Structure formats: C-alpha cells, structure tokens
C-alpha positions as CSV (number, residue, x, y, z in Angstrom):
1,M,-197.1,42.5,115.4
2,K,-197.4,44.9,117.5
3,I,-199.9,48.1,116.5
4,I,-199.0,51.8,117.6
5,E,-201.4,54.2,116.1
6,S,-201.0,57.8,116.6
7,S,-204.7,59.4,116.6
8,R,-203.8,62.9,116.5
9,I,-202.0,62.4,112.8
10,K,-203.4,59.6,111.9
11,E,-200.7,56.9,111.3
12,K,-200.2,53.8,112.4
13,E,-196.4,51.9,112.7
14,Y,-196.3,47.7,112.9
15,I,-193.5,46.5,114.5
16,E,-192.6,43.3,115.6
17,K,-189.5,41.5,117.4
18,L,-188.1,38.9,115.1
19,D,-186.5,35.3,116.7
20,N,-183.6,36.3,115.4
21,G,-183.5,39.4,117.8
22,M,-184.4,42.2,114.4
23,T,-186.7,44.8,115.1
24,A,-188.8,45.0,111.6
25,I,-191.0,48.3,111.8
26,I,-193.6,49.0,108.9
27,I,-195.5,52.4,108.0
28,P,-198.1,51.8,105.7
29,K,-199.0,55.2,103.2
30,P,-201.2,53.9,101.0
31,N,-201.8,56.7,98.8
32,L,-197.9,57.1,98.4
33,D,-195.8,55.4,95.3
34,K,-193.0,55.6,96.3
35,K,-191.8,53.2,98.9
36,Y,-188.3,53.4,101.2
37,I,-186.4,51.1,102.7
38,I,-183.4,51.3,105.6
39,W,-181.5,48.7,107.5
40,G,-179.7,49.8,110.2
41,T,-177.2,48.4,112.9
42,H,-176.7,50.1,116.1
43,F,-172.9,50.7,115.2
44,G,-171.4,54.0,114.8
45,S,-167.6,55.8,115.1
46,I,-168.3,56.1,119.1
47,D,-168.3,52.4,119.2
48,N,-164.6,51.5,119.3
49,R,-164.4,49.8,122.6
50,F,-166.1,46.8,123.3
51,I,-166.5,43.5,124.4
52,M,-167.7,40.7,122.5
53,P,-170.7,38.9,123.8
54,D,-169.8,35.1,122.7
55,T,-166.2,35.4,124.0
56,G,-166.3,38.2,126.7
57,E,-162.5,39.4,124.8
58,E,-162.6,43.1,125.3
59,V,-161.9,44.9,122.0
60,F,-159.9,48.3,121.0
61,I,-160.8,49.3,117.5
62,P,-158.6,52.0,115.2
63,D,-161.2,54.7,114.8
64,G,-163.4,54.7,111.1
65,V,-163.9,50.8,111.5
66,A,-167.6,51.5,111.0
67,H,-167.8,53.5,108.4
68,F,-164.9,51.7,106.7
69,L,-167.6,48.9,107.0
70,E,-170.1,50.6,105.2
71,H,-167.8,50.8,102.2
72,K,-166.9,47.9,102.3
73,M,-170.4,45.8,102.4
74,F,-170.8,46.4,99.2
75,E,-168.4,44.7,97.4
76,Q,-169.1,41.6,96.0
77,P,-166.5,38.5,95.4
78,D,-167.9,38.3,91.5
79,G,-166.3,41.7,90.6
80,T,-169.9,43.4,91.0
81,N,-171.0,46.5,93.4
82,S,-174.2,45.7,95.0
83,L,-174.7,49.9,94.9
84,D,-174.3,49.7,91.1
85,T,-177.0,46.8,91.2
86,L,-179.1,48.7,93.0
87,M,-178.4,51.8,90.5
88,A,-179.4,49.5,87.4
89,L,-183.2,48.7,88.8
90,G,-184.1,52.1,88.7
91,L,-183.3,52.4,92.8
92,E,-181.6,55.3,94.9
93,A,-179.7,53.5,96.7
94,N,-177.5,54.7,99.0
95,A,-175.7,54.4,103.0
96,Y,-174.7,56.0,106.1
97,T,-172.4,56.3,108.9
98,T,-173.7,58.4,112.1
99,N,-172.5,58.4,115.6
100,D,-174.2,55.8,116.7
101,H,-174.9,53.6,113.7
102,T,-174.5,52.5,110.5
103,A,-177.6,52.6,107.4
104,Y,-177.8,50.3,104.4
105,L,-181.1,52.5,102.3
106,F,-182.8,52.5,98.8
107,E,-186.2,54.6,97.4
108,C,-188.2,53.5,94.8
109,T,-191.5,53.3,92.9
110,D,-190.8,50.2,91.0
111,N,-188.5,46.9,91.6
112,F,-189.5,47.0,95.1
113,Y,-188.3,42.7,95.9
114,K,-185.7,42.6,93.4
115,G,-184.5,45.3,95.4
116,L,-184.8,43.9,98.7
117,D,-183.3,40.7,97.5
118,E,-180.0,42.5,96.2
119,L,-180.1,45.0,100.0
120,M,-180.8,41.6,102.3
121,D,-177.9,39.8,100.2
122,Y,-175.0,42.5,100.6
123,V,-176.0,43.4,104.1
124,Q,-175.8,39.6,104.9
125,H,-172.8,38.1,103.2
126,P,-169.5,40.4,103.6
127,Y,-166.5,40.1,101.5
128,F,-163.3,41.2,102.8
129,T,-159.8,40.2,101.6
130,D,-156.5,41.7,102.2
131,E,-156.3,43.0,98.8
132,N,-160.0,44.8,98.3
133,V,-159.3,46.4,102.3
134,E,-155.9,48.0,101.4
135,K,-157.5,49.5,97.9
136,E,-160.5,51.2,99.9
137,K,-157.5,52.5,102.6
138,G,-156.8,54.8,99.2
139,I,-160.3,56.0,98.8
140,I,-161.2,57.0,102.6
141,A,-158.1,58.5,103.1
142,Q,-158.6,60.7,99.4
143,E,-162.2,61.4,101.1
144,I,-160.8,62.3,104.9
145,K,-158.5,65.1,103.4
146,M,-161.4,66.2,101.7
147,Y,-163.1,66.6,104.6
148,D,-160.0,67.9,106.3
149,D,-160.1,71.1,103.8
150,E,-164.1,71.7,104.0
151,P,-164.8,74.4,106.2
152,S,-168.1,73.4,107.4
153,W,-166.9,69.8,108.7
154,R,-163.7,71.7,110.3
155,L,-165.8,74.3,112.3
156,Y,-168.3,71.1,113.4
157,M,-165.3,69.2,114.8
158,N,-163.8,72.2,116.4
159,A,-167.3,72.3,118.6
160,M,-167.1,69.0,119.6
161,D,-163.8,69.8,120.7
162,C,-164.5,72.8,122.6
163,M,-167.2,70.9,124.3
164,Y,-165.5,67.6,125.3
165,K,-162.2,66.4,126.5
166,E,-162.2,62.3,125.7
167,N,-165.7,61.9,124.8
168,P,-165.5,59.7,121.5
169,I,-167.9,61.6,119.7
170,K,-164.5,64.3,118.9
171,I,-163.3,61.3,116.9
172,D,-163.9,62.1,112.9
173,I,-166.4,59.4,111.5
174,A,-164.2,58.4,108.9
175,G,-161.2,58.0,111.3
176,S,-157.8,59.4,110.4
177,V,-155.1,58.4,107.5
178,E,-152.8,56.9,110.6
179,S,-156.0,55.4,112.2
180,I,-157.5,53.1,108.7
181,S,-154.5,52.4,108.3
182,K,-154.5,50.2,111.2
183,I,-157.4,48.3,109.9
184,T,-157.4,44.6,109.0
185,P,-160.1,42.0,107.4
186,D,-159.9,40.5,110.9
187,V,-161.0,43.4,112.8
188,L,-164.1,44.5,109.6
189,Y,-165.5,40.4,110.6
190,K,-164.7,40.6,114.1
191,C,-166.9,44.1,113.9
192,Y,-169.2,42.6,111.0
193,N,-169.8,39.4,113.2
194,T,-170.4,41.8,116.5
195,F,-172.5,44.6,115.1
196,Y,-174.3,42.9,112.7
197,N,-176.2,40.2,114.3
198,P,-179.8,41.1,113.8
199,S,-180.1,41.3,117.8
200,N,-178.1,44.5,117.1
201,M,-180.3,45.7,114.0
202,I,-183.8,47.1,113.0
203,M,-185.3,47.5,109.7
204,V,-188.0,50.5,108.9
205,V,-190.1,50.2,105.6
206,C,-192.7,52.9,104.5
207,G,-194.9,53.2,101.2
208,N,-198.3,50.8,100.2
209,F,-197.7,47.9,102.0
210,E,-200.0,44.5,103.4
211,P,-197.2,44.8,106.6
212,E,-198.0,41.0,107.3
213,K,-197.3,40.4,103.5
214,L,-193.9,42.7,103.8
215,L,-193.0,40.9,107.2
216,E,-193.2,37.2,105.4
217,E,-191.1,38.7,102.3
218,I,-188.4,39.8,104.4
219,K,-188.7,36.7,107.4
220,K,-187.6,34.4,104.0
221,R,-184.4,36.6,102.6
222,L,-183.4,36.7,106.5
223,I,-180.7,34.0,107.1
224,Q,-180.5,32.1,110.1
225,K,-178.7,33.3,113.3
226,N,-179.0,33.2,116.6
227,E,-180.0,36.3,119.0
228,Q,-176.6,37.0,120.9
229,G,-176.2,38.7,124.1
230,E,-175.8,42.2,124.8
231,I,-172.7,44.2,123.2
232,K,-171.5,45.8,126.3
233,R,-169.6,48.8,125.0
234,I,-166.8,51.3,127.0
235,Y,-166.9,55.0,126.9
236,P,-165.1,57.0,128.5
237,T,-166.5,59.0,132.0
238,K,-168.7,61.9,131.2
239,E,-167.4,64.7,131.9
240,N,-168.7,67.4,133.8
241,S,-167.4,70.9,131.9
242,I,-166.6,72.0,129.1
243,N,-163.1,71.5,127.2
244,K,-162.6,75.1,126.3
245,P,-164.6,78.0,125.5
246,Y,-163.4,79.2,122.1
247,N,-161.7,77.4,119.1
248,E,-160.7,79.9,115.9
249,I,-158.9,78.9,112.7
250,E,-158.4,80.6,109.4
251,M,-159.7,79.1,105.7
252,E,-161.0,79.6,102.5
253,V,-164.4,81.3,103.3
254,S,-166.0,84.3,101.6
255,V,-167.9,85.0,105.1
256,P,-166.9,84.1,108.6
257,I,-168.7,80.6,109.9
258,F,-170.1,79.9,113.7
259,A,-170.9,77.4,115.7
260,I,-172.4,78.1,119.0
261,G,-173.2,75.5,121.3
262,Y,-174.1,75.0,124.2
263,K,-172.9,71.4,126.5
264,D,-176.4,69.7,127.9
265,I,-174.0,68.4,131.0
266,E,-177.3,66.9,132.7
267,G,-178.2,64.7,129.2
268,L,-180.4,62.2,129.2
269,N,-180.7,60.3,132.5
270,D,-184.5,60.0,132.6
271,K,-185.3,57.8,129.5
272,E,-188.7,59.6,130.1
273,E,-188.0,62.9,129.8
274,I,-186.0,62.5,126.2
275,V,-188.5,63.6,124.3
276,K,-189.9,66.1,126.1
277,K,-186.6,67.8,126.5
278,H,-186.1,67.9,123.2
279,I,-189.2,69.2,122.2
280,A,-188.3,72.1,124.4
281,I,-185.4,72.8,123.3
282,E,-186.7,73.1,119.7
283,I,-189.1,75.6,121.3
284,L,-186.3,77.6,122.7
285,L,-183.8,77.2,120.0
286,N,-186.6,79.0,117.7
287,M,-187.5,81.6,120.1
288,I,-183.9,82.6,120.8
289,I,-182.8,83.3,117.4
290,G,-185.5,81.8,114.8
291,K,-186.6,82.5,111.4
292,S,-189.4,84.9,113.3
293,S,-187.1,85.8,116.3
294,E,-186.4,89.4,116.6
295,T,-182.9,88.6,117.7
296,Y,-182.8,87.5,113.9
297,K,-184.3,90.2,112.7
298,E,-182.3,92.2,114.3
299,L,-179.0,90.9,113.0
300,Y,-180.1,90.0,109.7
301,E,-181.3,93.7,109.2
302,E,-177.8,95.0,110.8
303,G,-176.2,92.7,107.6
304,I,-174.3,90.8,110.6
305,L,-176.2,87.5,110.4
306,I,-176.1,86.4,106.1
307,S,-179.1,84.0,106.7
308,Q,-181.4,81.9,109.3
309,P,-179.0,80.3,111.9
310,D,-179.1,76.0,111.7
311,L,-180.3,74.8,115.3
312,D,-179.7,71.2,116.6
313,Y,-180.1,69.3,119.5
314,E,-177.7,66.1,119.0
315,F,-177.6,63.3,121.9
316,S,-177.3,59.9,122.6
317,D,-176.3,58.3,125.9
318,E,-172.9,59.4,126.1
319,Y,-173.7,62.9,125.0
320,A,-176.0,66.0,124.6
321,H,-175.1,69.6,123.0
322,I,-177.4,71.9,121.7
323,L,-175.7,73.7,118.2
324,I,-176.4,77.0,116.5
325,S,-174.5,77.3,113.3
326,G,-174.5,79.8,110.6
327,Q,-173.1,83.0,108.4
328,S,-172.0,86.1,110.2
329,K,-169.4,89.4,109.5
330,N,-169.2,89.3,113.4
331,P,-169.4,86.5,115.2
332,D,-168.6,87.9,118.5
333,I,-172.0,89.5,118.2
334,V,-174.1,86.9,117.2
335,K,-172.9,85.0,120.6
336,E,-173.4,88.0,122.3
337,K,-176.7,89.0,121.4
338,I,-177.7,85.1,122.0
339,G,-176.2,84.8,126.0
340,N,-178.3,88.4,126.4
341,I,-181.7,87.2,125.1
342,V,-181.2,84.1,127.1
343,D,-180.1,86.0,130.4
344,E,-183.3,87.8,129.1
345,F,-185.4,84.8,129.0
346,Q,-184.3,83.3,131.9
347,N,-184.5,86.3,134.6
348,K,-188.2,87.5,133.0
349,G,-189.6,84.1,132.0
350,L,-190.8,83.5,128.1
351,N,-193.7,85.3,126.9
352,E,-197.0,83.4,126.4
353,E,-198.1,84.3,122.8
354,H,-194.3,84.5,121.7
355,F,-193.8,80.7,123.7
356,S,-197.6,79.5,121.7
357,R,-196.8,80.3,118.7
358,I,-193.4,78.5,118.7
359,R,-194.9,75.8,120.0
360,K,-197.7,75.6,117.2
361,K,-194.8,76.1,114.4
362,I,-192.8,72.8,116.0
363,Y,-196.0,70.8,115.8
364,G,-196.9,71.3,112.3
365,D,-192.9,70.5,111.6
366,Y,-193.4,67.2,113.1
367,V,-196.2,66.7,110.9
368,A,-194.7,67.7,107.5
369,E,-192.0,64.8,108.2
370,Y,-194.9,62.7,107.4
371,N,-195.4,63.6,104.1
372,S,-192.4,62.3,102.7
373,V,-191.3,58.2,103.2
374,G,-187.9,58.7,103.1
375,N,-188.5,61.5,106.3
376,I,-190.5,58.7,108.2
377,A,-187.8,55.8,107.8
378,R,-184.5,57.8,108.2
379,M,-186.7,59.5,111.7
380,F,-187.8,56.0,113.1
381,L,-184.5,54.4,112.6
382,A,-182.5,57.0,114.4
383,D,-184.7,57.8,117.0
384,K,-185.3,53.6,117.5
385,M,-181.7,53.5,117.9
386,K,-182.3,55.9,120.8
387,Q,-185.3,53.4,122.1
388,I,-187.5,56.1,121.5
389,D,-190.9,55.4,118.9
390,S,-191.0,59.0,116.8
391,F,-194.8,59.2,117.1
392,D,-194.2,60.0,121.2
393,Y,-192.8,63.8,119.5
394,I,-196.9,63.7,118.1
395,E,-198.0,62.2,121.5
396,K,-196.0,64.4,124.1
397,Y,-196.9,67.7,122.4
398,N,-198.7,68.7,125.1
399,S,-197.2,67.6,128.3
400,V,-194.1,70.7,127.2
401,T,-196.1,73.8,129.2
402,K,-194.1,76.8,129.6
403,E,-193.2,76.4,133.2
404,Y,-191.4,72.9,131.9
405,T,-189.6,75.0,128.3
406,E,-188.9,77.4,131.4
407,S,-186.9,74.9,133.7
408,I,-185.1,73.4,130.4
409,L,-183.9,76.7,129.8
410,K,-182.6,76.8,133.0
411,N,-180.7,73.6,133.2
412,V,-179.5,73.5,130.0
413,F,-178.6,77.3,128.4
414,K,-175.9,78.0,131.0
415,K,-172.6,80.7,130.3
416,E,-170.3,78.0,132.0
417,N,-170.9,75.3,129.3
418,M,-171.4,77.5,126.1
419,V,-168.9,77.6,123.4
420,M,-168.0,78.8,120.1
421,S,-165.8,77.4,117.5
422,V,-165.3,80.1,114.1
423,V,-163.5,80.0,111.2
424,K,-162.4,83.4,109.9
425,C,-161.9,84.3,106.3
426,K,-158.0,83.4,105.7
427,S,-155.9,86.8,106.3
428,K,-154.5,88.4,102.7
429,K,-150.9,88.6,102.9
C-alpha cells in the first residue's frame, strides 16, 4: 500500500488501487473507539448522459436515477432491508446522493466486520423488480413533494437557476415526479452495471485498524469483476455568463431567507490550483462576512442579519460557485453591503493583519476535522471523487499568500457574475 503522511498533523493515509480498479483508503486512528466506513461510486445527479464502456452505446437516463438507485440498493430478495439489518447490529448506517457521487456508510464501536459483511453484500447484489420499483416511485414522489415545500431547498435550487442555464446541477437530486415515473428495472441495472463497477468506486475506512489486515478483509468480500474502461460522461457546453441575476418567491417563512452567489466562470481548469483556490475563497468569505468580520457585526447589530450566514464554495469539473446564505429582514441591504466590501477589498487590497488572522482560523478548522472519524472518511471520499488528496488542504496552506488571495478576489468575485435568490414571507391577504 502507498503511504501518504501529513507531517504537519501527524496523520497517515494508506491507499491502494486494487486489481479490479477499486481505490481503498485507510486512515488509522489508534486512539479512537469509533470506526467509520464509506463506500462511494462516482455517480451523481448530474450524470444523466453517458457512453457505456462495454458497448459504446450513448445512454440518456431520467433525472433522479442515482438517488433512486441509492434507495433501492437496501432491498433484498428475501424481503429484508439491509439498513434495518445494520441498525439491528447497533450500527449507525445511512446512504446519500450528491451531484457527483453516491455513498453507503456506517459508524460503530463494535460489530464492524459483521457490518462490513452486510455493507459489501448489499452494495454488490442489486435486486430490482417491476413491483419494488413501482412501489419506490410512490415513496420518492412524496419525498420530492416534501422538498418542494421546503423553503431552504427552493432557495438553493433557485440560486442554481440564477447561475446556470443548461448545467445539470440545476436538476433536483431526486428528480421530478414526472422523471422518476420513467425509471424501470432495466434503467437501474444498466446504471448499476456501468457506475457500480469497482473501477468507478472508492472505499474509505477510518478508525483503530491495522491497514494491511483490514485491506485483506475487504478483498475477501469483493466479488470478482474486471476493471472496465472509462465512462464517458456527456455534459452541456460550459457557460460564460449567469442565467439571470435575481429570483424571488413567497413561502411560509417567519423571516426572509437569501442566497447570494458568485458564479466562478473560470472554474477549475488547472488541477494543481484547485486546493489553493478553495483555501483562498474560504479565507475571503470569512473576511467579507464571517463571524469576526466588520460587515457581519454591523448587519447583526442593526438587526438586518439574524445569524451568521453559511459560506460555501461548491465545485467540480462541470460547475463552480460561491454561496452566502442566511436569514435577513432585508436581503437587498446584505447584498449591497457584500458588494461594497468586495469593491473595497479589490480597490485597496486586503489588510495584512486581518488576512493572517483569518488564514490561521481556516487552518485550525482543517485540523479540527481530524478529530472525527466520520468527518475524515466523508472528506477523503468527497475530495478523492474530485481527484484531490485531503492532506493537500494542510500541506498547501502556506502557499496561499495575500497576493494570491487578492488575485482570486479579482477573478472570481465579479459583479456581473453575482446573483441573489430570495424566499420572502407570504403576503397576508
């Protein structure tokens, strides 16, 4: 196994690409009782058009298939549900679907290998029938309708609509009631056989393990499959502008909620720069409207902001954007203040002392992630899906200078790429 060590935080990862193409990553934590495993496939909601490696056939699938497949993987031919089986062992088990991957996981202190038996059994043995697929459509349709009534989800999806015209990130991860009606067992098996090949999967385990012994246990439970060729995913042409600057709807909220976004047109063309750019953007967001910023203090004391906004940078090869979201009695003032402070930073440059303080704070946040086996495993999986090694956020920290961060500020935080989504309180009739 290849060993990668972060000398800064005294952590190691053991990584090996197996003969069948699957990547296994093990992060030992000898002093922790909890153990965490997550097994992911590089198949998310944006992967709705692709060419099958074995046949060369171009396939279009309905929106929501990755999420639907995640739901169906737990059901077994004998009528049992693997999620229930794992929970009965005392394990905290779950699964989730994102824009770019699907993951199955559990956390435990005891019964790890019994849990591993069940996890690796159900993920490698799909069971789809006309009857159980039709039943699931009703369950997921209810979930979709529930999210349609969720203000924070509508806020997010409307922000994506502001930033993107054709990009599949605009698609609801669960799809729509109409799109899931077109899902059949044949569609699910076709996607499973394409995307759940070991060469498209990554397993991350974190806890008190001897890496070599654990890897042998994993190999024992793997079904023999040949490594397949590359899955060619087909996406719309990248867009060089936003779709629209503003979206507003009314829903049952006590205080308006907002999402202010900057579409990163340049995106992630240079793989070497991904981590540095992400670190710089996190520093900038905290300087602009983080908890210790003057802008946040002023807006909070005036009662305009209810609490500290959430600050995010979401990115993949196909999309990249910044989101600042929260609650405000007057979102327009928040947007104006953010625009003004960005202008000021761009014109005058960043204050050295402020930059240094926030930079240290961000580094502390990265280090703190390594206190939780769950945080570590999910982080390593999500980063590896983007071809990033999580240790890079620690190791490349010193290379993010004030001058570099100022260049990112000018290139990414552009007025013409700024959008706002708002959910206002419903008008009283």
